[in-house]
Phi, psi and omega in degrees: 000137184278009181239147165227126181236133179235160176252120179276154180299337180276006176092006178265132169275130179246112176255129177247127179240142179214164181076202180274130182238131175255164179301321179298322178293321178297318179298320179296321177293320178298322178300320177298319179298313181297330179281344182288126181296343179277353182276081182238153180292142351283135182269151176221120180231125177246118181257121172264100184244024183293335180256021182247152169240158191237134166253085194213091179295143180306331181291346181280349181301319178301321179296321178296315180297317181293330174293317184292322187309304182284342182283326185284138168276162177296136179147174184270158176191166177222144173225135183223099172278139173249121189233167182239354184242157177297321180299311181296322177297315179298315179295319180296321178294320178298317178297317181301317180296317179286329181291340179299340176287344188258013176065033167219160184261136174229134177219137182259139183232152175256345181235148185291308185306312179296327178295316180296315179302314183293318183290333182271344183287155179291145176216000000 
């Protein structure tokens, strides 16, 4: 599996992805997060995807959002992927725009420090 996810003591889930990642693999990792009893509102997820490449057609973004919709409980949350390629940044931005319908914030970053600052700030 191209992901390793840990739970930090400050309540942030840190997912690290490497190698080739497909939309289906991301959904499987997200299912694990939703099943974790520590995944309670407000949620904070920081994805380190700087060493990942993506087999992820833009059309799959709708599928990811539709997967997330019934899984999320009402409440606030934040997700911050950190990526290194233009393709990943574009897909992340599409997801962030659609995720705004789901009552959580998503922002895509190219650098680690701003993503950590954003995910840790109060909201």
